[in-house]
C-alpha positions in Angstrom: 108.0 96.2 73.3 108.6 92.5 73.3 109.5 90.9 76.7 111.3 87.6 76.3 112.8 87.3 79.7 111.5 88.4 83.1 114.9 89.7 84.1 114.8 92.5 81.6 115.9 93.7 78.2 119.5 92.5 78.6 118.0 89.1 77.7 115.5 90.5 75.2 115.6 91.5 71.5 115.0 95.2 71.9 116.1 98.1 69.7 116.4 100.7 72.6 116.6 100.8 76.3 113.2 102.5 76.6 109.9 101.8 75.0 108.7 104.1 72.2 106.0 105.7 74.3 108.4 106.7 77.1 109.8 110.1 76.1 112.9 111.7 77.7 111.6 114.3 80.2 112.7 117.9 79.9 112.9 118.1 83.6 113.1 114.8 85.5 111.5 116.4 88.6 108.2 117.3 86.9 105.0 115.4 87.5 102.6 114.4 84.8 99.3 115.5 86.4 97.2 112.9 84.5 98.9 110.1 86.5 98.3 111.5 89.9 95.4 112.3 92.2 94.1 115.8 92.2 95.7 116.9 95.5 99.2 115.7 94.7 102.0 118.2 93.8 105.6 118.9 94.5 106.8 121.8 96.6 109.6 124.2 95.9 112.1 121.6 97.2 110.9 118.9 94.9 109.1 117.0 97.7 105.9 115.3 96.8 102.9 116.5 98.8 99.3 115.2 99.0 96.5 117.2 100.5 98.9 119.3 102.4 101.3 116.7 103.8 104.7 115.8 102.4 105.8 112.3 101.7 108.7 112.9 104.1 106.2 113.5 106.9 104.3 110.4 105.9 107.4 108.2 105.8 108.5 109.5 109.1 105.1 108.8 110.7 104.2 105.4 109.2 107.3 104.2 107.4 107.6 102.6 104.0 106.4 100.9 101.9 103.0 102.5 102.3 100.0 103.2 100.1 98.8 106.7 100.3 95.1 107.5 99.5 94.0 111.0 98.6 90.5 110.8 100.2 89.0 113.8 98.5 90.2 112.6 95.2 88.6 109.1 95.7 85.3 110.7 96.8 85.4 113.1 93.9 85.8 110.3 91.4 82.9 108.4 92.9 80.7 111.6 92.7 81.8 112.1 89.1 80.5 108.7 88.1 77.3 109.1 90.1 76.7 112.4 88.5 77.6 111.4 84.9 75.4 108.2 85.1 72.5 109.9 87.0 69.5 107.6 86.9 71.8 104.5 86.6 73.2 102.4 89.5 76.9 102.7 89.9 78.8 99.9 91.7 82.2 100.4 93.2 84.5 97.4 92.5 85.4 96.0 96.0 88.0 93.8 94.5 90.0 96.8 93.3 90.6 97.9 96.9 88.3 97.4 99.9 88.3 98.4 103.5 85.6 99.6 105.8 86.5 103.3 105.4 86.5 103.2 101.6 83.3 101.2 101.5 81.7 103.9 103.7 83.1 106.7 101.5 81.7 105.4 98.2 78.3 104.6 99.9 78.2 108.2 101.2 78.8 109.4 97.6 75.8 107.5 96.3 77.5 104.3 94.9 76.7 100.7 95.5 79.4 98.1 96.2 80.2 95.1 94.0 81.7 92.2 96.0 83.0 88.8 94.9 83.4 86.8 98.0 82.1 86.4 101.5 85.1 88.3 102.8 84.4 91.3 100.7 80.7 91.1 101.6 81.6 91.0 105.3 83.7 94.2 105.0 81.0 96.1 103.1 78.4 95.1 105.7 80.7 96.0 108.6 81.1 99.4 107.0 77.4 99.9 107.2 76.7 99.8 103.4 73.0 99.3 102.8 72.8 95.6 101.7 70.2 96.5 99.1 73.0 98.4 97.2 75.4 95.5 97.3 75.8 93.0 94.4 77.4 89.6 94.9 79.6 88.4 92.0 81.8 85.3 91.7 82.0 82.2 89.5 82.0 79.7 92.3 80.1 81.1 95.3 80.0 78.7 98.2 76.9 77.8 100.0 78.2 79.8 103.0 78.7 82.9 100.8 75.2 82.5 99.3 73.7 82.1 102.8 75.5 85.2 104.0 74.1 87.2 101.1 70.6 85.9 101.7 70.8 86.6 105.4 72.0 90.2 104.7 69.4 90.8 102.0 71.8 91.9 99.2 70.2 93.7 96.4 71.3 91.3 93.7 73.2 88.0 93.2 74.9 87.6 89.8 74.5 84.0 88.7 77.4 82.5 86.8 76.5 78.8 86.2 73.6 76.4 86.1 75.0 74.7 89.3 74.8 78.1 91.0 71.2 78.8 89.9 70.2 75.4 91.3 72.2 76.0 94.5 70.7 79.4 95.2 67.2 78.1 94.6 67.7 75.1 96.9 69.1 77.3 99.7 66.2 79.8 99.4 63.6 76.9 99.3 65.1 75.4 102.5 64.5 78.6 104.3 60.8 78.6 103.6 60.8 82.3 103.0 58.4 84.0 100.6 60.9 86.8 99.7 62.8 85.8 96.6 66.4 87.0 96.0 66.9 89.2 92.9 69.1 87.3 90.4 71.0 88.7 87.4 72.4 86.3 84.8 76.0 87.0 83.7 76.5 86.5 80.0 79.5 86.5 77.7 78.9 88.5 74.5 81.8 87.4 72.4 83.4 90.8 72.7 86.8 91.2 74.3 87.9 94.8 75.0 91.5 95.8 75.4 92.0 99.5 75.5 90.8 100.6 72.0 90.6 97.1 70.4 87.9 94.5 70.6 87.9 91.1 68.9 84.5 89.4 68.2 84.1 85.8 69.5 87.5 86.0 71.3 86.1 86.0 74.8 84.1 82.8 74.9 86.8 80.6 76.2 86.8 81.8 79.9 85.4 80.9 83.2 82.8 83.7 83.6 79.2 83.8 82.5 76.9 82.1 80.0 77.6 82.2 76.3 75.1 84.1 74.2 76.2 82.5 70.9 75.8 78.9 72.2 72.3 79.5 73.6 73.5 79.0 77.2 72.5 82.5 78.2 68.9 82.1 77.0 68.7 78.8 78.8 70.0 80.4 82.0 67.4 83.2 81.8 64.7 80.6 81.4 66.0 78.6 84.4 66.0 81.6 86.7 62.6 82.9 85.4 60.9 79.5 86.0 62.5 78.9 89.4 59.8 79.3 92.0 62.1 80.8 94.6 64.1 83.2 92.4 63.3 86.7 91.0 64.9 87.4 87.6 66.2 90.9 87.7 68.0 91.1 84.4 71.1 90.5 82.4 74.7 91.3 83.3 77.4 91.8 80.8 81.1 92.6 81.3 83.5 92.9 78.4 86.9 93.5 80.0 89.0 95.9 82.0 91.2 99.0 81.4 88.8 100.1 78.6 89.4 103.7 77.3 86.2 104.3 75.3 82.7 103.0 74.7 83.4 101.4 71.3 83.4 97.8 72.5 80.2 98.5 74.5 78.3 99.1 71.3 78.8 95.5 70.1 78.2 94.1 73.6 75.1 96.1 74.1 73.7 95.1 70.7 74.2 91.4 71.5 72.9 91.7 75.0 69.8 93.5 74.0 69.2 91.0 71.2 69.1 88.3 74.0 66.9 90.6 76.1 64.5 91.0 73.2 64.4 87.3 72.3 63.7 86.3 75.9 60.9 88.9 76.1 59.4 87.7 72.9 59.4 84.1 74.1 58.1 84.7 77.6 56.3 88.0 77.5 58.5 89.2 80.3 61.0 92.0 79.8 63.7 91.7 82.6 63.6 95.1 84.3 67.4 95.6 84.6 70.6 95.4 82.7 74.2 95.8 83.8 76.7 96.8 81.1 79.8 96.2 83.3 82.5 98.8 82.9 86.2 98.3 83.7 87.0 101.8 82.6 90.7 102.5 82.2 93.1 104.8 84.0 96.4 106.4 83.2 99.4 104.4 84.4 101.8 106.0 82.0 101.9 108.8 79.5 100.7 106.4 76.8 97.3 106.0 78.5 94.4 108.3 77.6 91.3 107.5 79.8 87.9 109.0 78.9 86.0 111.3 81.2 82.9 109.8 83.0 80.6 112.3 81.3 81.8 111.3 77.9 81.5 107.6 78.7 78.0 108.1 80.0 76.9 110.1 77.0 78.2 107.4 74.6 76.7 104.5 76.5 73.3 106.2 76.8 73.2 106.7 73.0 74.2 103.0 72.5 71.5 101.7 74.7 68.7 104.0 73.5 69.6 103.2 69.8 69.6 99.4 70.4 66.5 99.4 72.5 64.6 101.3 69.8 65.9 98.9 67.1 64.7 95.9 69.0 61.4 97.4 70.1 62.0 97.1 73.8 61.8 99.5 76.7 65.1 100.8 78.1 65.7 98.8 81.2 67.1 100.2 84.5 70.8 100.3 83.9 73.9 99.9 86.0 77.6 100.0 85.5 80.8 99.0 87.4 83.6 101.5 86.7 86.2 99.2 88.2 89.7 100.7 88.9 88.6 104.1 87.6 87.7 105.3 91.1 90.3 103.7 93.4 93.2 103.4 91.0 94.2 107.0 90.4 93.4 108.1 94.0 96.5 106.5 95.6 100.2 106.1 95.1 102.7 103.7 96.6 105.7 105.2 98.5 108.9 103.3 98.8 112.4 103.9 100.2 115.4 103.2 97.8 117.7 100.6 99.3 120.3 99.9 96.5 121.2 101.4 93.2 123.0 99.2 90.7 124.1 100.1 87.2 123.9 97.2 84.8 125.9 97.3 81.6 124.0 96.1 78.5 125.3 95.7 75.0 127.7 98.3 73.8 127.9 101.4 76.1 124.3 101.0 77.3 123.6 101.1 81.0 120.4 100.5 82.8 120.1 101.6 86.5 118.4 99.1 88.7 116.7 100.8 91.6 115.7 98.4 94.4 113.1 99.5 96.9 111.8 98.1 100.2 108.7 96.6 98.6 108.1 94.6 95.4 105.9 91.9 93.9 104.4 91.1 97.3 102.7 94.5 97.3 102.2 94.9 93.6 102.2 91.8 91.5 100.6 93.3 88.4 103.9 94.1 86.6 105.0 90.5 87.0 101.6 89.0 86.4 100.3 91.1 83.5 103.4 92.9 82.3 101.6 96.0 83.5 103.4 99.3 83.0 103.8 101.9 85.8 105.5 105.2 86.3 107.6 106.6 89.2 109.1 109.8 90.5 111.8 110.8 92.9 109.6 112.0 95.8 111.8 113.3 98.6 113.9 116.0 97.0 114.7 117.9 93.9 117.5 116.7 91.7 119.8 118.7 89.4 121.0 115.5 87.6 119.9 114.5 84.2 117.5 111.6 83.4 118.7 108.0 83.4 116.8 105.0 82.2 115.9 103.0 85.2 114.1 99.8 86.3 112.4 99.9 89.7 112.6 96.4 91.3 111.7 94.9 94.7 113.5 93.0 97.4 112.1 89.5 96.6 114.2 86.5 95.5 112.8 86.6 91.9 114.2 87.9 88.7 110.7 89.0 87.7 110.3 91.1 90.9 109.7 94.3 88.9 107.6 97.2 89.9 108.3 99.7 87.1 109.8 98.2 84.0 111.0 101.4 82.3 111.2 105.0 83.7 113.5 108.0 83.5 114.7 108.8 87.0 117.4 111.3 88.1 120.9 109.9 87.5 121.8 110.7 91.1 119.1 108.5 92.6 120.5 107.1 95.8 119.8 104.8 98.8 117.5 106.6 101.2 115.6 108.5 98.6 111.8 108.1 98.5 110.2 106.9 95.3 106.5 107.3 94.5 104.5 105.1 92.1 101.2 106.7 91.0 98.0 104.9 90.1 98.6 102.2 92.7 95.2 102.4 94.4 93.6 99.4 92.5 94.7 95.8 92.5 97.9 96.5 94.4 97.2 96.1 98.1 94.1 94.0 97.3 96.4 91.5 95.5 99.2 91.7 98.0 100.8 88.6 99.5 103.3 87.6 102.1 105.8 86.2 99.6 109.2 85.7 101.3 107.3 86.2 104.6 107.2 90.0 104.0 104.4 91.7 105.9 101.9 93.6 103.8 102.1 97.5 103.8 99.7 99.8 105.5 97.2 102.0 103.7 96.8 105.6 104.9 94.5 108.3 103.8 95.3 112.0 103.7 92.7 114.7 103.9 93.1 118.4 104.7 96.6 117.7 106.0 95.6 114.9 108.3 96.9 111.4 108.0 94.6 108.5 109.1 95.3 104.8 109.0 92.9 102.7 107.0 94.8 99.4 107.2 97.7 99.1 109.6 101.0 97.6 108.7 101.3 93.8 109.1 104.0 92.6 111.5 106.0 89.5 111.8 103.9 88.7 114.9 100.9 88.7 112.6 102.5 86.2 110.3 103.7 84.0 113.2 100.2 84.0 114.7 99.0 81.9 111.8 101.8 79.4 112.1 100.4 76.8 114.5 103.2 74.2 113.9 
């Protein structure tokens, strides 16, 4: 589908009101299980439930909008990756969604935590995560952030530039300590992965990492290896996000291990570790087909073993970063419908605009990336037929869209609850206060009990920052 105007297909050259992947549902009340966490269902009245509690109860208790996390589901996904990649280190992506409770949960399930800023590192440390299982990413780490990581004793710092290698070494030397921080060098492999496609050399023009093809990556490995106050742990590669299979990893692993072998041949030192990144995909719509952790693990093990044998090097200690695959499917966003507006398109076509009490301030991904989401009527069963709808927010922007295309009951009405699955990653973590709207709370449900992970922001919270 081609989007030529943020306000919708009334301004676009489209052949139909719905994209080709969006089929007309036989029953508009039904859920597609692949899009929802494991403990989500609908009861006999059509009310969405999670781990024994109805969304009507949740809305009554904490209001809307709200993010609802299925705690057992998130823990189970963390365990699935830990089990599938046994012998590897698995790092939870703090940037996808992080609070002290979630950091504690994933640590309890055997995962490390990948953080990108001093703020994320502070949350992980406050949660009691063993700093040796924390990795610090970021393309422009400040001296304060590096100092915080050194003070905490994080397990690894992923270096992203020559400036940063010098900066870390200088800060370590100034401390006069003999213990050297473990450094991984992030490289760009020239592989860009988007779902099932990858394009060689297309990912060099970006802010992250050292290019393998230009020789920068080899120079960076030399710089860390020869720095007296740094310990070269290995190479870090990351090819993208929302990846559905291991195909792109084959090319990336081949190029990364070529670099690994060339460095070992030159120096006589084989770096002991390698991180292959991750960014595994999840199902946002019926068009998405994510792979199981076990299948990803089996494919990636074969890739690494084959490439190491071809280059005559030992298999290094490996790690991955699943990304949104743990937090994303484990939560849904719950909204209250405020207005319903039929908009007449060309001919007899009508699109129903369903406006809810959230919007781009709590999920900017649709506006930012043209991301696709799904939705369901959550508070009741409907006997009406399906109508093509667009779920929009309350913000003063034509591009304030949450769900671009979905079939909802034709009788959707103000006061109904609407749930958007796969909202656990990069929604609350990217939320803003645009239009001075307070950010929604995050609650977890387990065994019928609702607990607050992050409380709802208030107008007092916003005004507290306004010192003028």
